[in-house]
N, C-alpha and C positions, 0 to 999 in steps of 0.2 A: 171815331173817337168816343170815349165814354162820357155820358152826360155828367157834368160836375155835380149835379144835384142828386145823383144816385149813389147807392152804397158801392163798396168795392165789388168787382165782379167775382163770381164763384171761382174758387181756386186760388185767389190772391192770398199770399202768405207774407208774414213779416210785418204787417201793419196793425196787428191787433192792439198793441199798447202804445202806438204812435200818437202823440198828442196833437199833431197837425193834421193836414188833409193832403192826400196824394192823388193826383190825377195823372193822366198820361203826359200832360205838358206841364212844365214848371210854371208857366204863366198862369195856369189854373190851379196851382197847388199852394199850400200854406206850410212853411217849415215849422218844425217844433222840436223842442229839446227836453229831455227828462229834467225834472226839477233837481237842481244841484243840492247836495247835502252841505249846508252851511250852518255853523253854529250861530246862535243869536248874537246880535251886536252887543259888544261889551262882555261877552261870556268870559269868565275867569280862566286863567291857566290853573292847572292842578299838578302839584308835585307830591308824590308819595315816596317817602324815604323809609326803608326798612333796613335796620342794622342787624347783623347775624350774631345771636348769642349775647347781645348787650344786656347787662343787668339793670334792675329797676333803679338803682341809685348811682349809676356810673356817670350821669351827666349832672351838671350843677343845678338845673331846676328841680332835681329830685334828691338833692343833698350831697352830691358828689363833689370831691375836691379837684377832679381833673378839669383842666382848663377847657371849657366848652362855651365860649362867648357867643357863638352863632346859634347854638341850641337855646341858650339863655335869651338871646334877642327875640327869637320867634315865640318863646314862652312869655316874655314880657309884653309882646304885642298880641298874644293869643291866649290859649287855654291849656291848662295841664290837667290830665285825667289821672287821678290817683287810684282808680278802681277799674282800670282797663285790663281785661283778661284775654288770654290767647291760648293756643295749644302749647303743650309742653315740649314739642320739637318743631323743627322748621317747616318741612313740606306741608304738613296738615294746616299749619297757620297760614302759609302763603296761598294754598288752595282755597281756604275759607275766605281769606281777605279778597281775593280776586273774583270769586264767584258769588259770594254772599251765602253759600251753603255751609252747613256744618261740615267739619272735616271728613267724616266718614261718607256722607252723602256726596261730597266732592270727589270721592275715590281715594282718599288719603288717610287711612287709619294709622299709617306710619310713614316713614321716609320713603322716597321713591326708590323702589327696588324692582323686583319682577312680580308680575301678577300671579298670585296663587290660585285664582279662580273664584273669588268672591267679590261682590259689588263694592264693599268698603275698602278693598285692597287693590283696586285696579291700577293705582298710581298714574292715572290719566284723568284729566279734567273731562267731565261728561260733555258730549257733543250737543247736548240740549241745555247746557248751563252757560249762558253768556258771561264772559269775563267783563270786568268793568272797562278794560281796554276796548273790547268789541263794542260796548255801548257808547263809549266816548267817540270812537271812530265813526259809528253810525250817525252820531249827532254832529259831525262836522269837525271834530278835533283831529289834530295830528297826534299820533301816539308813539311814544318813544320808551325804550327800556334799556337800561344798562345794569350789568351785574349778574347776580345769582338767580337762576331760574329754578332748578331742582323740582320741576313738575313734569318730568318725562321719565318713564321707566328706564332703568339702567341699560336694558337690552335694546333700547331704541335711541341711544345716544350716538351710535356710530354713523359714519358717513353714508352708509347704504340703507339706513333705517327709514321707515315710513315716518313722516315728520308732522303728522297732524297735531301732535302735542308739543310742538316747538313754539317759541314765542311769536314768530311771524305769523304762524297759522292760528294763533289765539288772540289776534287783535292788534298787534304792534306793527307799525309801519317800519320801524328800524329797531335793531337789537345789536348790542355788543356786550359780551361778557362770558362768564363760565357757567355752563348748564349743570355742572356737578354740584355735589353738596358743599364742597369747599375746595380750595386750592392754595398754593403758596402765593404770597403777595409780590415777591421779587421776580419769580420765574414761573408764571402760571403754567400748569401742565397742558391746558387746552383752552383756547379762546375761540369763540364763535362770533362771526359778524353776519347778521341776518341768518342764513341757512348754511353757511360755509365755514370751515375751519380757517383760522388765521395762522398761517405757517410762518413762524419766526425761528430762525436758526439759533439766535442768541439775543436775548433782550439786552439793551443798553444798560450799563451799570447804574444809570440814574432811574431806570424804570421802577415804578411802584404802582401796583394795580389800583389802589384807591385814587391816585392821581390820574392814571390813565382813564379810568371810568369817568372821572370828573371832566376831563378834557373832551371825551367823547360826548358826554351829555351836553356840554356847552356848545360843541360843534353842531349837534343836532338842532339845538335851539336857534343858533345864529344862522344855520342853513335854512331853517324854516322862515325866519324873518327876512332873509335876503330875497325870498321868493313870494312870500305872502305877508304883508305888514300887519294883518289883523287876525289871522287864524289862530285860535287858542290851541294850546298843547296840553297833553297829559303825559307827564314823565314819571315812570316808575323806576326809582333808583334803589336797587336792591344790593346793598354792600356785601361783598365777600367778608370784609372785616365785621366783627372781631373774632370770627371763628378760628380755632386752631388749625394748623400750627401758627403760633403767634409770631409775627414779624413786623418790624417797624423801621423807619428810616433812622439813621444814626443821630441826626440832629434832634429829632423828636425824642429819642430815648434820652439823650444828654439833658434835655430840659427837665427830666424827672429824676435825675441822679440824686440819690439820698432821700427822696421824698417818702419812701416806704420803709425806712429802717426802724420806725417805731413799731411796725408789725401789724398783723391783721386785727388783733383785739382792739388796739387803739383806733385804727382807721375806721373800723366798723362802728365803734362807739361814737366817734366824731360825726360820722354820717348820720347816725340815728339822732344825735342831738340837733343837728341842723334840720332834719326832717320834722322833728317835734316843734322847733321854734318857727319853722316855715309853714306849718299847717299840713304838711304831707302826711304825718302820722299824728292824729289828734292827741292832745294832752289827756291824761287820765286813762289811756289804754294800757293794758298790761305790757311790761317790757318784753322784748323778744328774747328767746333763749339762745339765739345764734345756732351753732351746729356743734353739739357736744362731743362729736367724735374727733374734733380738731385739737391738735396739741397746742397749748398756750404758747404764745410767741417766746416768752421768757424762758421756756423750758427747752428751746431749740439750741443746738450748738451754733457758735458764731459762723461756721462755714455754711450751715443750712440757712441761717438767717440771710447771709449774703446772697446765696443762690435764689432763695424765695423772693427777696426784695428786688433783685434784678428782674425776675419774671414779671412782677407787678409794674415795674418801671416800663417794661416793653408793652404790657397791656395798656397802661395809661397813654403811652405814646400812640398806640393804634387808635384809641378813642379820640385822642386829640386830632389825629389826621382825618378822621371822619368829620369832626367839627370844622376843620379847615376846608374840607370839600364842600360842606354846606355853606360856609362863608363865601367861597368862590361863586357858588350859584346865586347867593343873595346879592353879591356885588354886581353880578351880571344882570340880574333882574332890575336892580335899581338904575344901572346905567342905561338900560333899555326903557326905563319908565314904566315897568310892568310889575314891580314888587307889590304895590298896593292892591293890584287886582290878581294876585296869585294866591290860591289856597295851598298851604303847605301842611302836610302831616308828617310827623317824625316819630318813629316807634321802633320796637324790637320784635323779632318773631317769637321769642320765648325768653325764659330766664337765662341767667349766666350759666355757663357749663362747668360742671364738676368732673368732667371726663379726664382731667389730668390726674385725678386720684389724690389721696392725702398728701403725697410727696411731690406732686407734679411729675412731669415726664419730659425728658429730652428727646424721646423717640415716639412722638404722637402717632405716627402711622403704624408703628408696631403695636401700640396699645389697643388699636381698634381691630382686634380679632386674631391676635397671634395665639399659638398654642399655649394653653393656660398654665402648663407646668414647666415651661421653658423660659429661662431668663434671656432677656435681650439687652442686658447691660444696666448700668446705673441709671437711676432717675435723674441724677444731675448731669449736666452737659459735659461731654468730653472736651468741648471747646472752652476757651477762656471766657471769663465773664463778659469781656468787651465784645465777644462775638455772639453772645446770646441775643436772640431776636433778629440777627442778620440773615443773609441769604443761605448760610450753611445750617442754620438752626431750625429744628423741627420740634419746637418746645410748646408745651401747654402749661399754664400756671396751676399751682396746687389749689385744692379745694378751699383752703383758708381764704384765698383772694376771691374765689367765686362766692363764698359766703359774704364777703364785703360787698361785692357787686350787687348782690340781691338784698342788701340791707333795706328794711328791717326783717325780712322774711326768712324762713328756714328752707334749707335744701336748695336744689338746683334744677336746671333743665332735666327733663325726663321724669321728674317727680310731680305728683298732684298737689303738693304743697304750694303755697303762694309764691315761693321762690322759683318754682318751675313755670307757673302759668300767669303770673302778673308781670306786666311790662310797662315801661314809661310810654306815655302818649302825649304829644303836643300837637295842637291844631291851631293854625294861624291864617287869617285872611284880613289884613288890615283895612282894606277898603270895603269889605262886605260884612265883616263881623267885628266891628270895633267894640272894645269893652265899654260898658256903661260905667259912669262915675261910681266909684266904690267897689266895683267888681274886681277882685284880686285874681280872677282867672282860674281859680281852683275848682275842679269838678270831681265830686266824690261818688257820683252815680255809677252803678255797675253797667259797663258796656263790654261787648265781646268782639273778637276779631272779625266775625262775619258782619258786624254792624258797620265797620269803618268804611269799607269800599262803597257800600250803599249810601252812606252819609255823604261821601265825597260827590257821588252822582247827584244826590239831592241838592247839595249846596250849589252845584253848577247848573241846576235846573235841567239835568239830562235824565230822560226816562230810560230805565233799563230795557234792553231789547226784549220784546215779547215773544219773538220767534228766532230760532237759530237753526240753520241747516234744514229748513223745511219742517221743523217741529216746534210745538209750543214750548217755551222755556219753562224749566222747572220752577216752582214757587221757591223764593229765597227764604232762608231762615234769618238773615240779617234784618235788624230793625234800625231805621234811621234815628240818629240822636241829634238832629238839628235843634230841637227845642232845648236840649240840655246846653248846647253851645250858647244859645241866646239868653238863657235864664238859669242862674245858679240854683234856683229853687224848683226847676222842672223835675217831674218824677223820672225815675230811671226807666229807660225804654223796655227793659225786660226784667223779669223777676226770677227766672229759672234758667239754668244752663247745665247740660251734662258734659262730662269729659271722660275720655278713655285713651289709654296708650299702653300697649304691651301687657294688657290685663289689669293694669292699675286703673282705678275708676274714681270719679268724683261727681258730686251733684251739688249745685248751689241753689238755694231757694230762700229768697229774702235774707234774713239774718243768719240762716243755718247753712252749714256745708258739711257733707259727709265725704270721706275719701278712704281709699285703700292703697296700700303699696303691695303689689303682687310680684312675686319672684317666679321665674319659669319653673314649672314642675309642681308648684303648690296647687292645691284644690281651690276652686272658687267658692267662697262662702260668705253669707251675709254677716257672719261673726267677725269678718275682717274690717267691717266699717268702723271708722272713728268719726266723731261728731264734734264740730266747733261752732261757737257763737261768734260770727265774724264782726258783729258790731262791737261787742265787748272785748273780743280777743282776735283782732285781725292777723296777728302773727302766729296764731295756732299753737298756743302754749299748753292748753288744757283740754284733754279729751273728755267730753261730756256724754259719751255713748251709754255708760252705765246709769247715768242720772236721768237721761231722757230716751229710753229705749223705744217709746212710741214714735218719736220724731225720726229716729234712725229707720224704723220699719216703714214709715210713710215715705221718706225720701228714697229708700232703697227700692221701693215699688215704683216710684216716679222715675228713678234712673233706668229701671228695666223697661218701662214703657217708652221712654225716650230713646233707649238703645234700639228697640225694634223700629221706632219711627225713623231712625237715622242710619240704618244698615250697619250698626255696630257689630252685630253677631255674624259669624261665630267668634268666640273668644279663643285665643291660641293656647288651648290646654295641653296639646301634645307636640307642639313645635312645628307642625306641618305647614303653618302659614308662612314660615320663614325658610322652609326647605323645598317646598313644591316649586318646580320650574316649568314654564311653558316650553313648547317645542322650539321656539325661537332661540332659547338659550342653547339648545343642543346644536343648532345651526352654527352658532358663534364658536363652537368648539371644533369645527372642522379645520383641517390644515389650510394654510394660506401662504402665498408668496408675496413678498413686499419688494417693490422695485425701488432702486435709489431715486431720490427726489420726491417720492410719494409723501403725502402728509403723515405725520406721526399717527400710528394706529391708535384709535380711541382706547381709553383706559379699560373699560369693561370688556371690550372685545379682546384686548391684549391679555387681560387677566384670565379669561376663559381658556386660553391656550396653555396656561402653565399651572393653574391653581391646583394644589394638592395632587399632583400627578408627575410622572416622568414625561419628558418631552425631548425632542431633538430640534436643533437649528442647523440647517444646511446652507452654507454660504457658497455660492457659485461665482467663480472669478473667470474673467475672460483672459485674453492673451496677457501674459505677464509684462508689465512695464517696469523697467528698472527704477528702483527707488519708490515704488508705490507704497503708500501708507495711509493710515487713517482708521476711523471707526468702521468696523464691519456691521455690527448691530449693537443697539443700546436699548435697555428697557429699565426705566426707573429714574431715580433722582437722589437727592441727598437723604431722603427718608428710607432708601433701600432700593437695590437694583443690581444690574450686572451689565458690563460692557466688554465686548471683544474688539480688539484693534491690532493693527500692525504698526509698529513704531521702530524706526532705525533697524530694520531687518529682523525684528523679533515679533513673534506672535504672542499677544498678551491678553490676559483676562483679569478684570478687576471685579470683585464681588463686594458690594456694600451690604453688609449684614446689619441692617437697621442702624447704621452709623459706624460699625466696626469694619474696617477695610481689610480685605484679603486679596493678595495680588500674586499672579504667577506669570512667567514669561519663558519663552524658549526661542533660541535663534532658528530662523528658517533655513539659513545656509543657502545651499544651492537648490533647495526645493522650489518648484514652480507649480504649486497646486492649482488645479482647476476647480477643486472642491475641498472645503474644510467642513468637517462635521463636529458639532458640539452636542454632547449628550448630558442631560440633567436627569440623573437616576434617583427616583424617590426611595429613600431609605426609612428605616424605623425612626421613631421619635421626630418625625416631620422634618427630615433633613434631605439634602441633595448631595450626591457626589457628581462633580462636573468634570468631564474629560473632553479634550479636543483631539481629533484624529484627522490624519491624512491617510486615506485608504485604511489599512488595518493598523497603522502605527499610532500609538498614543503619544501625543506630543507633550501635553501638560495635563495636570490634574489639580483640582481645588476641592477641598472638603474633607469630611462632611461639613456642610454649612446649614444653618437654619433656613428652611424654605421661607419665601416671602409670602406668608399666608395671612397677613393682616391686611390693612388698607394699601400696603406697598405690594408691588410697585405702583405708584400713583401715576406717574407719567408713562404713556404707552410706548410701543415699540417703534423705533426708527431704524431705517436701513441706510448705512453709509454715513451716519452723522449721529452725534449725541446732542439733541436739541433740549432747550429749556434748562431746568436745574440739573447740573451735571451729576453723574453717578460717582465719579472719582474726581474729587476736587483738585488733587495734585495734577492729574492729567489735564483738567480744564485750565489750570494756571499755565501749563506748558503749551497747550495746543488749542485752547478754546473748544468750539464744537467739533473740530478735527474731522472735517469732511474728507471722505475717502478719495484719494487722488488717482487711483488706478481704475481698472475695468471691472467694477463690481456689477454682476448681472442681476442677481436676486438673492434674497434671504428668505428661506422657506422654514416655517414653523410646522412641526409635526407633533401634535399632542398625543400622548399615550393614554392608556386607560387610567381612570381616576384611582388613586391609591386607596386601599382599604384601611383607613385609620380609625381607631376607636373614637366614636363621636363624643365621648366624654373628655377626651384629650384635646380634640380639635374644637376650638370655639368657632362656631359658624359666623362668618363675617356679617351676614345680613341680620342674624339675631343680635349680634353685638351692636350693630348700627341702630337696631330698633329698641334695644332694651338695656344697654350698658348704663349702669348707675352706681356701681361700686368701684 
């Protein structure tokens, strides 16, 4: 036997970090266990709520008329930040928020697309930049996320992808939501639970995504409490709302009937008046200009007014539903006795979106990258007004209402104006940050999105991880603003901040701000800079660049220095940053066979098989069964797509051309085909001719039809069923998802070579997603 007083014998392994003592006999050994990771007693819960595309003034604490009592309640108990800045689009803001890095350093110069091969455009969070979820988890917190992720490259969203940039791999114990940029709220195109797709043939008619996310979040919390009565949690609730397409529950829309008939000029003026009286916009500052390109409400026809007013009623209903979600969470916390010890932050990722254009659009998916010289129909909905905002509607409100949402600031998301980069922020912690007597909770200090996550860690006394994946963590750019929360007179935590998106640039330094608006193809020049005095003119009404050229020169030099410090370069002067594809994209363009019962093929993978090319779909059928019918394959939804099916002995094809339905059918008669081929032939003017064949016989033909070259088809390919939002609503009403009843063996997609279209005619989808602003 080994003498207990001696060290382990030579060759012993596995005891190097064991805290006890091991000898050959248990009676001579001392057990030991690694120290458990437990949060400090009394550590607060932390809830971070990010709404997608919510404007600065949409909630009542910032001047809005929309009914948001829950946001108002946390504002009344906490603190409103009137000078909170963020990125001008979503993914860069989310990356910065979660990592504390500036957007480009976090790998997100733009929205999550494909990596063109430069550090600032990787579309993946760095593996040496801990997310706040990873830091909270290391400190003994349970970590939950529901909703929009949008921090994974498009070519890594499919089921076979490497998943290091998925939520579960970046610090969250549990996840439920949509990892894409946006989805529909009644019939989401793809939901993920943890690392796996949630396959739902048909959502219940009562399903609404905001409600579903809320229920999931509540279940995560109650499940934790059933197993551990004291472990604190971090919940990141990233709403898909209020991103287009705008959809709301009928009862919520009814609540706002008639509320917006006065028009956007009046509603914006009313919001600005409330902001001035409430101290959001200090008295004596220059009045805002609004957005001069908008048609005054009184000059619109009654029909246009009715359509536009209905759009805003839907938008208000969506904001209301977000507030209801917050209210449900607050009620749960109070019932659990944990409200007082919960830190809550409520904000938006960027300014409200003007992507609906001056007239709004009933075909939002088509507007995101369709051929620029081809019409896809009226901006107004083909549906009746009562159906606008419902499950059939793919609407986005017109810019006039986005201007209202961003009151008092100019322009919208994607711009460097305050309307694009300033967002509402409310922070509340009743038990830990009670207001001092006389403190109204208003905070006007400049803070940035990278500061928020770091401040939440600091308030919870959680140290950010110093190492991750065996490497030292990158130094963060975020600056904690705890002192500002505790004292209204505390100095701003930062004095300068750069911004860049799509070539548009901005730099803030104290009272001064310079900015440019860049259009693709224009040269980059310091002559493009405009200068504003943000203390005297926070709504950016007067360009002072000619009056103070030395200030412009100094800040332009500072912007360039910060751009090099933050991997902003290269700027996309030739369009290559949105056209260059990694080899993994080419892999996704290879032929594939889909078996019945397989999950719906992911959106981007499906898109690679058909986009701007000819392709074939080969349907293989087994032994004919009398009366067999159902969907053969389906690709798309109410925003655009196509579905082939057999019904009552007829072979049928429905093509949804961005809301305009084209249908063809032919009796099969005595044919018992083992194989049916569908050819989509690319024609000039970005159209397809679609033919269905059995052997060499052409059975039916549709077209020429506009190719689905925008964001549609948004729902991926299904074999033997039409899942989610239906392509052909009439078919859906007759048959539901219409699962195939016969012997369907497989559906094979065979992509052809990419069509050679004039790049000036084709609007590149990724460029539109990154730079659409008109």
